[in-house]
C-alpha positions as CSV (number, residue, x, y, z in Angstrom):
1,X,52.3,-11.9,50.9
2,X,53.6,-11.7,54.3
3,X,53.4,-7.8,56.0
4,X,56.3,-5.7,56.4
5,X,58.1,-5.9,60.4
6,X,56.7,-2.9,62.5
7,X,58.7,-0.3,63.2
8,X,59.0,-1.0,67.0
9,X,60.5,-5.0,66.4
10,X,62.8,-3.8,64.1
11,X,64.5,-1.0,67.0
12,X,64.5,-3.6,69.3
13,X,65.9,-6.5,67.2
14,X,68.8,-4.3,66.6
15,X,69.8,-3.8,70.5
16,X,73.0,-5.4,71.2
17,X,72.6,-9.3,72.3
18,X,75.2,-10.9,75.0
19,X,76.5,-13.9,72.7
20,X,79.0,-16.4,74.0
21,X,82.1,-13.9,72.4
22,X,81.2,-10.4,73.3
23,X,81.9,-8.3,75.9
24,X,84.2,-10.7,77.5
25,X,87.0,-10.0,79.7
26,X,90.5,-10.0,78.0
27,X,92.9,-13.4,78.9
28,X,95.7,-12.9,80.7
29,X,97.9,-13.5,77.9
30,X,96.4,-11.3,75.9
31,X,98.4,-7.7,75.2
32,X,95.4,-6.0,75.4
33,X,95.3,-7.3,79.4
34,X,98.9,-6.9,79.4
35,X,98.9,-3.5,78.1
36,X,96.1,-2.5,81.0
37,X,98.1,-3.6,83.6
38,X,101.2,-2.7,82.7
39,X,99.2,1.5,83.4
40,X,97.1,0.0,85.8
41,X,94.1,1.0,84.0
42,X,92.1,-2.4,83.1
43,X,88.7,-2.5,85.5
44,X,85.8,-3.6,83.0
45,X,86.3,-4.0,79.1
46,X,83.4,-1.1,77.6
47,X,82.6,-2.1,74.0
48,X,82.3,0.9,71.4
49,X,79.9,2.5,69.9
50,X,80.8,0.9,66.5
51,X,81.1,-2.9,68.2
52,X,77.4,-1.9,69.4
53,X,76.2,-1.9,65.7
54,X,74.7,-4.6,64.7
55,X,76.5,-6.6,61.3
56,X,74.3,-8.2,59.1
57,X,74.4,-11.7,60.2
58,X,73.6,-10.5,63.8
59,X,70.7,-8.6,61.9
60,X,69.7,-11.7,60.3
61,X,70.1,-13.1,63.4
62,X,67.8,-11.2,65.4
63,X,65.1,-11.2,63.0
64,X,65.5,-15.0,62.9
65,X,65.8,-15.2,66.7
66,X,63.5,-17.9,68.4
67,X,63.1,-15.4,71.3
68,X,62.5,-11.6,71.6
69,X,64.4,-9.5,73.6
70,X,62.6,-8.8,76.1
71,X,62.5,-5.4,78.5
72,X,65.1,-6.7,81.6
73,X,67.9,-7.3,79.0
74,X,67.9,-3.9,77.9
75,X,67.7,-3.1,81.0
76,X,70.6,-5.4,82.1
77,X,73.1,-3.8,79.6
78,X,71.7,-0.7,80.1
79,X,73.6,-0.7,83.9
80,X,76.4,-2.8,82.6
81,X,77.2,0.3,79.7
82,X,76.1,2.9,82.2
83,X,79.5,5.1,81.5
84,X,78.4,5.1,78.2
85,X,74.8,5.1,78.5
86,X,74.8,8.0,75.4
87,X,75.2,5.4,72.8
88,X,72.2,3.8,73.4
89,X,69.9,6.4,72.2
90,X,72.5,7.2,68.9
91,X,72.6,3.4,68.5
92,X,68.8,2.8,68.7
93,X,68.1,5.8,66.0
94,X,70.3,4.4,63.6
95,X,68.7,1.0,64.1
96,X,65.5,2.7,63.4
97,X,67.0,4.5,59.9
98,X,67.8,1.4,58.5
99,X,64.7,0.0,59.4
100,X,63.0,3.0,58.0
101,X,64.8,2.8,55.1
102,X,64.7,-1.4,55.0
103,X,60.6,-0.8,55.3
104,X,61.2,1.8,52.4
105,X,62.6,-0.2,49.7
106,X,60.1,-3.5,50.8
107,X,57.3,-1.5,50.4
108,X,58.5,0.2,47.4
109,X,59.5,-3.7,46.6
110,X,55.9,-4.4,47.2
111,X,54.0,-2.0,45.5
112,X,56.2,-2.7,42.4
113,X,55.5,-6.1,42.9
114,X,51.6,-4.9,42.6
115,X,51.6,-2.6,40.4
116,X,53.6,-5.1,37.7
117,X,51.3,-7.6,38.7
118,X,48.5,-4.6,38.0
119,X,50.0,-4.3,34.5
120,X,50.3,-8.0,34.0
121,X,46.6,-8.9,34.4
122,X,45.4,-5.7,33.0
123,X,47.9,-6.9,30.0
124,X,46.4,-10.1,30.2
125,X,42.4,-9.1,30.3
126,X,42.6,-6.5,27.5
127,X,44.3,-9.4,25.2
128,X,41.5,-11.8,26.8
129,X,39.3,-8.9,25.9
130,X,40.5,-8.4,22.6
131,X,40.7,-12.4,21.7
132,X,36.9,-12.3,22.9
133,X,36.0,-9.0,21.0
134,X,37.3,-10.7,17.9
135,X,35.2,-13.6,18.7
136,X,31.7,-12.5,19.0
137,X,33.2,-10.4,16.0
138,X,33.5,-13.7,14.1
139,X,30.5,-15.4,15.6
140,X,27.9,-12.3,14.7
141,X,29.1,-12.0,11.4
142,X,28.5,-15.9,11.1
143,X,25.5,-15.6,12.6
144,X,24.8,-12.8,10.2
145,X,25.5,-14.9,7.1
146,X,23.5,-17.7,8.3
147,X,20.4,-15.0,8.8
148,X,21.2,-14.2,4.8
149,X,21.0,-17.3,3.7
150,X,18.1,-18.7,5.3
151,X,16.4,-14.9,3.8
152,X,17.7,-15.4,0.9
153,X,16.8,-19.4,0.5
154,X,12.7,-17.4,1.6
155,X,13.0,-16.0,-1.2
156,X,13.5,-12.4,-0.7
157,X,16.1,-11.5,-3.0
158,X,17.5,-8.3,-1.5
159,X,18.0,-9.2,2.0
160,X,22.0,-10.0,0.6
161,X,22.5,-6.4,0.7
162,X,20.6,-5.5,3.9
163,X,22.7,-8.1,5.4
164,X,25.9,-6.8,4.1
165,X,24.7,-3.6,5.2
166,X,23.8,-4.8,8.4
167,X,27.0,-7.0,8.6
168,X,29.2,-4.2,8.3
169,X,27.3,-1.7,11.1
170,X,27.1,-4.7,13.5
171,X,30.5,-5.5,13.3
172,X,31.4,-1.7,13.6
173,X,29.1,-1.6,16.2
174,X,30.8,-4.7,18.2
175,X,33.9,-3.8,17.6
176,X,33.5,0.2,18.6
177,X,32.2,-2.1,21.8
178,X,34.9,-3.2,22.3
179,X,37.0,-0.9,22.2
180,X,35.0,0.7,24.6
181,X,34.8,-1.8,27.3
182,X,38.6,-2.2,26.8
183,X,38.9,0.9,27.7
184,X,36.5,0.9,30.5
185,X,38.2,-2.1,31.8
186,X,41.6,-0.7,31.2
187,X,40.6,2.3,33.7
188,X,38.8,-0.3,35.8
189,X,42.3,-1.8,36.6
190,X,44.1,1.6,36.8
191,X,41.3,2.6,39.6
192,X,41.5,-0.5,41.5
193,X,45.3,-0.5,41.6
194,X,45.3,3.1,42.9
195,X,42.6,2.2,45.5
196,X,44.4,-1.1,46.8
197,X,47.7,0.5,46.6
198,X,46.6,3.0,49.2
199,X,44.7,0.5,51.0
200,X,48.1,-0.9,51.6
201,X,48.1,-2.9,48.4
202,X,46.9,-6.0,50.5
203,X,44.3,-7.0,48.1
204,X,45.2,-5.8,44.7
205,X,45.4,-9.5,43.5
206,X,42.1,-10.1,44.2
207,X,40.8,-6.8,42.8
208,X,42.7,-7.5,39.6
209,X,41.2,-10.7,39.6
210,X,38.2,-9.6,39.9
211,X,38.3,-6.4,37.3
212,X,39.8,-8.9,35.1
213,X,37.0,-11.1,35.3
214,X,34.7,-8.3,34.8
215,X,36.0,-6.3,32.3
216,X,35.8,-10.1,30.2
217,X,32.0,-10.6,31.4
218,X,31.4,-7.1,30.2
219,X,33.4,-7.2,26.7
220,X,31.5,-11.0,26.2
221,X,28.0,-9.5,27.4
222,X,28.4,-6.5,25.2
223,X,29.6,-9.1,22.6
224,X,26.0,-11.0,23.1
225,X,24.1,-7.7,23.2
226,X,25.7,-6.7,19.8
227,X,25.7,-10.2,18.4
228,X,21.8,-10.5,19.2
229,X,21.3,-6.8,18.0
230,X,22.7,-7.6,14.8
231,X,21.0,-10.6,14.4
232,X,17.7,-8.6,14.8
233,X,18.4,-6.0,12.8
234,X,19.1,-8.3,10.0
235,X,15.9,-10.1,10.5
236,X,14.0,-6.5,10.9
237,X,16.2,-5.6,8.1
238,X,14.2,-9.1,5.7
239,X,11.6,-8.5,6.7
240,X,11.3,-5.0,5.7
241,X,13.1,-5.6,2.3
242,X,10.7,-8.7,2.2
243,X,7.2,-6.6,3.0
244,X,8.7,-4.0,0.3
245,X,9.2,-6.5,-2.1
246,X,5.8,-8.1,-1.7
247,X,4.6,-4.5,-1.6
248,X,6.0,-3.8,-5.1
249,X,4.6,-7.1,-6.7
250,X,1.6,-6.4,-5.4
251,X,2.1,-3.2,-6.8
252,X,3.4,-4.3,-10.3
253,X,0.6,-6.9,-10.6
254,X,-1.8,-4.5,-10.5
255,X,-0.1,-1.8,-13.0
256,X,-0.2,-4.6,-15.0
257,X,-3.2,-5.4,-14.6
258,X,-4.9,-2.6,-15.0
259,X,-3.0,-1.8,-18.3
260,X,-4.3,-5.3,-19.5
261,X,-8.0,-4.3,-18.1
262,X,-8.1,-1.1,-19.5
263,X,-8.2,-2.6,-23.2
264,X,-12.1,-4.6,-22.0
265,X,-13.3,-2.8,-24.8
266,X,-12.4,-1.3,-27.5
267,X,-13.2,1.7,-29.8
268,X,-15.1,0.2,-33.3
269,X,-13.0,-1.6,-36.5
270,X,-13.3,-0.4,-39.8
271,X,-13.8,-3.9,-40.8
272,X,-16.7,-4.9,-38.1
273,X,-19.1,-1.5,-39.9
274,X,-20.3,-4.2,-42.7
275,X,-21.3,-6.8,-40.1
276,X,-22.8,-4.2,-37.8
277,X,-25.5,-2.8,-40.8
278,X,-26.0,-6.0,-41.5
279,X,-27.5,-8.0,-37.8
280,X,-25.9,-5.7,-35.7
281,X,-27.4,-3.4,-33.0
282,X,-25.4,-0.2,-33.8
283,X,-26.8,1.3,-30.9
284,X,-25.1,-1.6,-27.9
285,X,-22.1,-2.0,-30.9
286,X,-18.8,-2.9,-28.9
287,X,-15.5,-4.7,-30.9
288,X,-13.5,-7.1,-28.8
289,X,-10.3,-7.7,-30.1
290,X,-8.1,-10.9,-29.8
291,X,-6.2,-9.1,-27.2
292,X,-8.6,-8.4,-24.7
293,X,-9.6,-12.3,-25.5
294,X,-6.1,-13.3,-24.4
295,X,-5.9,-11.5,-21.2
296,X,-9.3,-12.4,-20.1
297,X,-9.6,-16.3,-21.3
298,X,-6.1,-17.1,-21.7
299,X,-5.1,-19.8,-24.2
300,X,-8.0,-22.4,-22.6
301,X,-10.7,-23.3,-24.1
302,X,-14.3,-20.7,-23.0
303,X,-16.9,-23.4,-22.7
304,X,-20.1,-20.9,-21.8
305,X,-20.7,-17.1,-21.4
306,X,-22.9,-16.0,-18.8
307,X,-24.5,-12.6,-18.2
308,X,-26.0,-10.7,-15.8
309,X,-27.0,-7.4,-16.2
310,X,-29.4,-4.7,-17.5
311,X,-30.9,-3.8,-21.3
312,X,-27.5,-4.0,-22.3
313,X,-27.3,-7.7,-22.2
314,X,-30.9,-8.9,-21.7
315,X,-32.5,-11.2,-24.4
316,X,-35.7,-11.1,-23.6
317,X,-36.1,-12.0,-19.9
318,X,-38.2,-9.3,-19.2
319,X,-40.8,-11.3,-22.1
320,X,-41.8,-13.6,-19.2
321,X,-42.3,-10.2,-16.5
322,X,-45.6,-7.9,-16.2
323,X,-43.6,-4.8,-16.7
324,X,-44.2,-2.1,-19.0
325,X,-40.0,-2.0,-20.0
326,X,-40.1,-4.8,-23.1
327,X,-38.9,-5.0,-26.5
328,X,-41.2,-7.7,-28.0
329,X,-42.1,-5.8,-30.8
330,X,-41.1,-3.9,-33.9
331,X,-39.2,-2.2,-35.1
332,X,-36.4,-4.4,-32.3
333,X,-35.2,-7.3,-34.0
334,X,-35.6,-6.6,-37.4
335,X,-31.9,-7.2,-38.6
336,X,-31.7,-10.7,-35.8
337,X,-32.1,-14.2,-37.5
338,X,-35.7,-14.5,-39.0
339,X,-37.0,-10.4,-38.6
340,X,-38.5,-10.7,-35.3
341,X,-38.4,-9.4,-32.4
342,X,-36.6,-11.5,-29.6
343,X,-36.7,-9.0,-26.7
344,X,-33.3,-7.5,-27.0
345,X,-33.5,-3.7,-27.0
346,X,-32.0,-3.9,-30.5
347,X,-32.5,-3.9,-33.9
348,X,-30.0,-7.2,-33.9
349,X,-27.7,-8.9,-31.8
350,X,-26.1,-7.6,-28.7
351,X,-22.6,-7.5,-27.7
352,X,-22.9,-10.4,-25.7
353,X,-24.0,-12.4,-29.1
354,X,-21.1,-10.6,-30.5
355,X,-18.8,-12.0,-28.1
356,X,-20.2,-15.8,-27.9
357,X,-19.3,-15.8,-31.5
358,X,-16.2,-14.8,-31.2
359,X,-15.2,-17.4,-28.8
360,X,-16.4,-19.8,-31.0
361,X,-19.2,-20.9,-28.9
362,X,-22.4,-20.0,-30.2
363,X,-23.8,-17.1,-32.3
364,X,-26.2,-15.8,-29.7
365,X,-27.1,-16.0,-26.0
366,X,-30.2,-16.9,-24.9
367,X,-32.6,-15.2,-22.2
368,X,-32.8,-18.1,-18.8
369,X,-36.6,-17.4,-18.7
370,X,-37.3,-18.2,-22.6
371,X,-39.4,-20.9,-22.4
372,X,-37.5,-22.1,-25.8
373,X,-34.8,-23.1,-24.5
374,X,-33.3,-24.9,-22.1
375,X,-30.6,-26.7,-20.3
376,X,-28.6,-27.9,-22.4
377,X,-28.6,-24.5,-24.7
378,X,-27.9,-22.8,-21.6
379,X,-24.6,-24.8,-20.7
380,X,-22.5,-23.4,-22.8
381,X,-24.4,-19.8,-22.5
382,X,-27.3,-17.6,-20.8
383,X,-28.3,-14.8,-19.7
384,X,-30.3,-13.2,-16.5
385,X,-30.2,-9.8,-17.1
386,X,-33.5,-7.6,-16.8
387,X,-33.9,-4.3,-18.6
388,X,-34.0,-1.7,-16.5
389,X,-32.5,-3.1,-13.1
390,X,-30.4,-1.5,-11.4
391,X,-27.4,-2.6,-8.6
392,X,-30.3,-0.7,-6.4
393,X,-33.2,-2.5,-5.6
394,X,-35.6,0.6,-5.3
395,X,-34.5,1.0,-9.4
396,X,-35.9,-2.7,-10.2
397,X,-38.9,-1.6,-7.8
398,X,-39.6,1.5,-9.9
399,X,-39.9,0.0,-13.3
400,X,-41.1,-3.6,-12.2
401,X,-38.1,-5.5,-13.1
402,X,-36.0,-8.3,-12.0
403,X,-33.9,-7.1,-9.7
404,X,-30.0,-8.2,-9.5
405,X,-30.5,-10.5,-6.4
406,X,-33.6,-12.5,-8.3
407,X,-30.4,-13.0,-11.0
408,X,-28.2,-14.1,-8.8
409,X,-30.9,-16.4,-7.4
410,X,-31.8,-18.4,-10.9
411,X,-27.7,-18.6,-11.3
412,X,-27.9,-20.7,-8.0
413,X,-31.0,-22.9,-9.8
414,X,-29.0,-22.7,-13.6
415,X,-26.1,-24.7,-11.4
416,X,-28.0,-27.0,-10.1
417,X,-29.9,-27.9,-13.1
418,X,-26.0,-27.9,-14.8
419,X,-25.2,-30.0,-12.1
420,X,-28.1,-32.5,-13.1
421,X,-26.9,-32.3,-17.1
422,X,-23.0,-32.8,-16.8
423,X,-22.2,-34.2,-13.5
424,X,-20.3,-32.7,-10.5
425,X,-16.8,-32.7,-12.3
426,X,-17.7,-31.3,-15.7
427,X,-20.1,-28.2,-14.0
428,X,-17.9,-27.5,-11.7
429,X,-15.3,-26.8,-14.5
430,X,-18.1,-25.2,-16.4
431,X,-18.6,-22.4,-13.9
432,X,-15.0,-21.8,-13.2
433,X,-14.3,-21.3,-16.5
434,X,-16.6,-19.6,-18.5
435,X,-16.8,-16.0,-19.2
436,X,-19.1,-13.7,-17.0
437,X,-20.1,-10.6,-18.2
438,X,-21.8,-8.0,-15.5
439,X,-22.9,-4.9,-17.9
440,X,-25.6,-2.2,-14.6
441,X,-25.9,0.6,-13.3
442,X,-27.2,3.4,-16.2
443,X,-30.6,2.8,-15.3
444,X,-29.5,3.9,-11.5
445,X,-28.7,7.7,-12.2
446,X,-31.1,7.8,-15.3
447,X,-33.8,6.2,-14.5
448,X,-33.9,6.4,-10.8
449,X,-31.7,9.2,-9.0
450,X,-31.6,11.6,-11.3
451,X,-35.5,11.1,-12.1
452,X,-37.3,10.2,-9.0
453,X,-37.4,12.3,-5.8
454,X,-36.5,9.2,-3.5
455,X,-32.3,8.6,-3.2
456,X,-31.3,12.5,-4.5
457,X,-32.8,13.0,-0.9
458,X,-31.1,10.2,0.8
459,X,-28.0,10.5,-0.4
460,X,-25.6,12.9,-2.2
461,X,-23.9,12.0,-5.6
462,X,-21.2,10.4,-4.0
463,X,-22.4,8.6,-1.5
464,X,-25.0,7.1,-3.9
465,X,-22.3,5.9,-5.8
466,X,-20.6,4.1,-2.5
467,X,-24.2,2.5,-2.3
468,X,-24.1,0.8,-5.5
469,X,-20.3,0.1,-5.1
470,X,-21.1,-1.9,-1.9
471,X,-23.9,-3.7,-3.6
472,X,-21.9,-4.8,-6.4
473,X,-19.1,-5.9,-4.1
474,X,-21.6,-8.1,-2.4
475,X,-22.6,-9.3,-5.4
476,X,-19.0,-10.3,-7.0
477,X,-18.1,-11.7,-3.4
478,X,-20.8,-13.9,-4.0
479,X,-20.8,-15.3,-8.1
480,X,-17.4,-15.5,-7.0
481,X,-18.0,-18.5,-3.7
482,X,-20.5,-19.8,-6.7
483,X,-17.6,-20.8,-8.7
484,X,-16.7,-17.6,-11.2
485,X,-13.3,-16.5,-11.9
486,X,-13.7,-15.1,-15.3
487,X,-15.1,-12.0,-14.5
488,X,-15.5,-8.8,-16.7
489,X,-18.1,-5.7,-15.3
490,X,-19.0,-3.0,-17.6
491,X,-18.5,0.8,-16.4
492,X,-20.7,3.2,-17.3
493,X,-21.6,4.6,-20.7
494,X,-21.6,8.5,-21.5
495,X,-25.2,9.0,-19.5
496,X,-25.1,12.3,-21.1
497,X,-25.1,11.8,-24.6
498,X,-28.3,9.2,-24.0
499,X,-30.9,10.3,-26.0
500,X,-33.5,10.0,-23.2
501,X,-31.0,11.8,-21.1
502,X,-31.2,14.6,-23.6
503,X,-34.9,14.5,-23.9
504,X,-35.5,14.9,-20.1
505,X,-33.0,17.7,-20.2
506,X,-35.7,20.1,-20.8
507,X,-37.3,19.4,-18.0
508,X,-36.2,22.6,-15.6
509,X,-36.0,21.1,-12.0
510,X,-33.4,18.4,-13.6
511,X,-30.2,18.4,-13.0
512,X,-27.5,19.4,-15.8
513,X,-26.1,17.5,-18.3
514,X,-22.9,18.1,-17.3
515,X,-24.0,17.0,-13.9
516,X,-24.9,13.3,-15.3
517,X,-21.9,13.0,-16.8
518,X,-19.1,13.7,-14.0
519,X,-21.2,11.6,-12.6
520,X,-20.8,8.8,-15.0
521,X,-17.0,9.5,-15.0
522,X,-16.2,9.3,-11.1
523,X,-18.2,6.1,-10.9
524,X,-16.1,4.5,-12.8
525,X,-13.2,5.7,-11.2
526,X,-14.5,4.5,-8.3
527,X,-15.5,0.8,-9.9
528,X,-12.2,0.5,-11.1
529,X,-10.7,0.3,-8.0
530,X,-13.1,-1.6,-6.7
531,X,-11.7,-4.1,-9.2
532,X,-8.4,-3.4,-8.3
533,X,-9.0,-4.2,-4.7
534,X,-11.3,-7.6,-5.4
535,X,-8.4,-8.7,-7.9
536,X,-5.9,-9.1,-4.7
537,X,-8.7,-10.1,-2.3
538,X,-10.7,-12.9,-4.2
539,X,-8.0,-16.1,-4.6
540,X,-7.7,-17.5,-8.4
541,X,-10.0,-14.5,-9.8
542,X,-9.4,-12.6,-12.9
543,X,-11.9,-9.7,-12.8
544,X,-11.5,-6.8,-15.4
545,X,-12.9,-3.3,-16.1
546,X,-14.3,-2.8,-19.3
547,X,-14.5,0.5,-20.6
548,X,-17.5,1.6,-22.8
549,X,-17.4,5.0,-22.3
550,X,-14.7,6.3,-24.0
551,X,-15.2,4.0,-26.9
552,X,-19.0,4.7,-27.0
553,X,-17.9,8.7,-26.8
554,X,-15.4,8.0,-29.5
555,X,-18.2,6.9,-32.1
556,X,-20.5,9.5,-30.5
557,X,-18.2,12.3,-31.7
558,X,-16.5,10.4,-35.2
559,X,-18.8,9.5,-36.7
560,X,-17.8,9.2,-39.9
561,X,-14.7,7.1,-38.6
562,X,-17.1,3.9,-38.0
563,X,-19.0,4.6,-41.4
564,X,-22.0,6.0,-39.4
565,X,-23.3,8.4,-42.6
566,X,-27.2,8.7,-41.4
567,X,-27.2,12.1,-41.0
568,X,-25.3,12.6,-44.4
569,X,-28.4,11.7,-46.2
570,X,-31.2,13.4,-44.0
571,X,-31.7,14.1,-40.3
572,X,-34.8,15.9,-38.8
573,X,-34.4,18.3,-36.0
574,X,-38.7,18.4,-35.2
575,X,-40.0,18.2,-31.7
576,X,-43.6,17.5,-31.0
577,X,-46.1,19.9,-29.8
578,X,-43.6,22.6,-30.1
579,X,-44.5,26.7,-31.0
580,X,-43.7,28.3,-34.0
581,X,-41.4,29.8,-32.9
582,X,-42.9,31.4,-30.0
583,X,-41.0,29.8,-27.4
584,X,-44.0,29.9,-24.6
585,X,-45.8,27.1,-26.5
586,X,-42.7,24.7,-25.9
587,X,-42.2,25.8,-22.4
588,X,-45.6,25.0,-21.6
589,X,-44.7,21.3,-22.8
590,X,-41.3,20.9,-21.8
591,X,-40.1,20.5,-25.5
592,X,-37.5,21.9,-27.9
593,X,-37.7,25.0,-28.6
594,X,-37.0,26.2,-32.4
595,X,-33.7,28.4,-31.3
596,X,-32.5,25.1,-29.8
597,X,-33.0,23.0,-33.4
598,X,-31.4,26.0,-35.0
599,X,-28.4,25.1,-32.8
600,X,-28.3,21.1,-33.3
601,X,-28.7,22.4,-37.2
602,X,-25.1,24.4,-36.0
603,X,-23.8,21.3,-34.9
604,X,-24.8,19.2,-37.8
605,X,-23.1,21.0,-40.1
606,X,-19.6,20.8,-37.7
607,X,-20.1,16.9,-37.7
608,X,-21.0,16.7,-41.9
609,X,-17.8,18.8,-42.7
610,X,-15.7,16.4,-40.2
611,X,-17.2,13.2,-42.0
612,X,-17.2,14.6,-45.9
613,X,-14.7,17.5,-45.6
614,X,-15.7,21.2,-46.0
615,X,-16.7,21.2,-50.0
616,X,-18.1,17.5,-49.4
617,X,-20.3,19.5,-46.5
618,X,-21.3,22.4,-48.4
619,X,-22.2,20.7,-51.2
620,X,-24.8,18.5,-49.4
621,X,-25.7,21.8,-47.5
622,X,-26.4,23.9,-50.5
623,X,-28.7,21.2,-52.3
624,X,-30.2,19.4,-49.9
625,X,-34.4,19.9,-49.1
626,X,-35.5,21.9,-46.3
627,X,-38.8,20.9,-45.1
628,X,-40.3,23.8,-42.3
629,X,-44.0,22.8,-40.8
630,X,-45.0,24.4,-37.9
631,X,-47.1,26.9,-36.2
632,X,-50.5,25.2,-35.6
633,X,-49.5,24.3,-31.3
634,X,-49.0,27.8,-30.9
635,X,-52.5,28.4,-31.9
636,X,-54.2,25.8,-30.5
637,X,-51.9,24.5,-27.2
638,X,-51.0,28.4,-26.4
639,X,-53.1,31.9,-27.9
640,X,-56.6,29.8,-27.7
641,X,-56.0,28.0,-24.7
642,X,-53.4,29.3,-22.1
643,X,-54.3,33.1,-20.8
644,X,-51.1,34.4,-21.6
645,X,-50.3,35.4,-25.2
646,X,-54.5,36.7,-25.8
647,X,-54.0,38.8,-23.1
648,X,-50.6,40.3,-24.6
649,X,-52.0,40.5,-28.5
650,X,-54.7,40.6,-30.6
651,X,-55.1,37.4,-33.1
652,X,-53.7,39.8,-35.5
653,X,-50.9,40.9,-33.4
654,X,-49.5,37.4,-32.3
655,X,-49.8,36.4,-36.2
656,X,-47.0,39.3,-36.7
657,X,-44.9,38.5,-33.8
658,X,-44.9,35.1,-34.6
659,X,-44.1,35.8,-38.5
660,X,-41.8,38.5,-37.2
661,X,-39.7,35.5,-35.7
662,X,-40.3,33.1,-38.5
663,X,-38.2,36.0,-40.8
664,X,-35.3,36.0,-38.7
665,X,-35.4,32.7,-38.6
666,X,-35.2,32.1,-42.3
667,X,-32.8,34.5,-42.7
668,X,-30.4,32.6,-40.5
669,X,-31.0,29.4,-42.1
670,X,-30.5,31.0,-45.6
671,X,-26.5,32.2,-44.2
672,X,-26.1,28.6,-43.4
673,X,-25.9,27.5,-47.3
674,X,-29.3,26.1,-46.8
675,X,-31.2,27.1,-50.5
676,X,-34.1,25.0,-51.3
677,X,-36.2,25.6,-48.5
678,X,-40.1,24.4,-48.3
679,X,-42.4,26.3,-45.5
680,X,-45.6,24.6,-44.8
681,X,-48.5,26.8,-43.3
682,X,-50.8,25.8,-40.0
683,X,-53.4,23.1,-40.7
684,X,-57.2,23.6,-40.6
685,X,-57.8,24.3,-37.0
686,X,-61.0,23.6,-35.5
687,X,-61.4,20.3,-37.9
688,X,-58.4,18.7,-35.8
689,X,-59.7,16.0,-33.1
690,X,-58.0,17.2,-30.2
691,X,-59.9,20.4,-30.3
692,X,-63.0,19.1,-31.7
693,X,-65.8,19.9,-29.5
694,X,-69.2,18.1,-29.7
């Protein structure tokens, strides 16, 4: 745009310029000439003030004249108009005012044009920005929908909902950013226009173009950032949703598995009692129902059953080991086939034998070290267990039995024989589809930790549990690596209820039964956690926890529900080496005192009442025969051997002391319902081999 003319040039261009027709003398024939001549006043014609004002044409001519008026012209005109020299400044001032007015008009027109152009540029920029925002929004939405489709195709069910939320959020963010960018662009354009105007408005168009370009670029950049942010948000939401869904699947799988696992070993059923009495081992009996079998094995037939562990699943391996822990003599095996002992710590068959028959495999599982059996027998089932062993190698060392690590070595040897017998493919399938039973851990606590001063000095109970479970974990992982897939691991029974534990409880330095009970419960909880962990960690494994604690405890507490009537027809509360009522005698040999025997009798009456009913229990109690023989040890092993009572009493006084306690005992026994009582005297002291002196 052309610049405005300066005031100085405008003033110069409006001065009178001598042209062809200006200021010429009147002709002789003109009226003015004749009038002047008549008055004799004519000398020279001086133009009036009005004639000096330039017309529009003269102004245009002066602006368009190719030559500039020089200072000599001004001086010349001044000389010629010396009598009216005062009009020259007036004319010049008027011309300046006109020029200023025109400059203002031109400036106003220029500014208006600039503002108009700025407004148009601003409107154009806003429209472009809105269009860009819409396009960015549409592109972002399309990208979000595409991402949601991809996430859905990948199997993430909840991504669509997340994508919708992210899309709405992303759209709102983009629209908000577009509005902010639009407002920022408008403010920037107005500010730039003002600055350009103050600077002379010369570069407004360029500034507007730059501002417009910057605003559009800013909107595009913002849209890209918003789009990228929206896409990232969708991807993040998808990942989180996928992770949450996978976590939910894992949790549901664990809960479902736990629900199925918890039925591992069911309470004994009434319909199995007859078979138990016929040829089973009541001490180790477990009832496996069809639901448990289907949970572990599925619908496929199980080709074999393989066992690891201790006496609960040992069919006679210890017969081939130099150890005192054997069961190869009567009365063991009296209810087994042929009525002969086999090495099973049971009167008949073991739980693994019952389970094998239930699965339709065979009636009993042979011991791997039994020379009477070979690979053709082991192909459908075998046990590597050793009575008295445990997870802790110290346990097997104490009792000189087969450690668990050696059992695993025997299994590897078995797999080689199985491959030679069946071929690679069939042997691998047999190992994969067979059912594995692991029953071990009781001896680690009962015969090791709570009995032998070794591990108890090295570990707390909690630490020892973790130590055992670390060994169990490694064993299960290696067993899985050898091809095992269907594995049942049995928890601890109620160790505090075992007869050996109750007997050893009389030793003063041993832990209480409550401590032993708690150790079993806590260990079982940790074992279940290990099972759940490995079930997720090991590919293709079906690993379950078998609860033996609660079913056995229920049998112990409710024998009548399982047809156990032995106590109803007779029971003994006697304890070898106990005293005739003198508590010192029983303490000397750490045996059951007579006072505790009376407490057992009271407990028996409660069980009898639960089993037969109150009336039936009263009838049995009243009509039963009570035989009491006690007192010999009070004299032979106490009074005449240990210098305690002999220093306190004479023989006669000690006899009266014992009979006083006997009187109180008989009175209380009578109060509990006993009527038919026989009280035996002491044996002929002095003739017993124990006290015979040569």
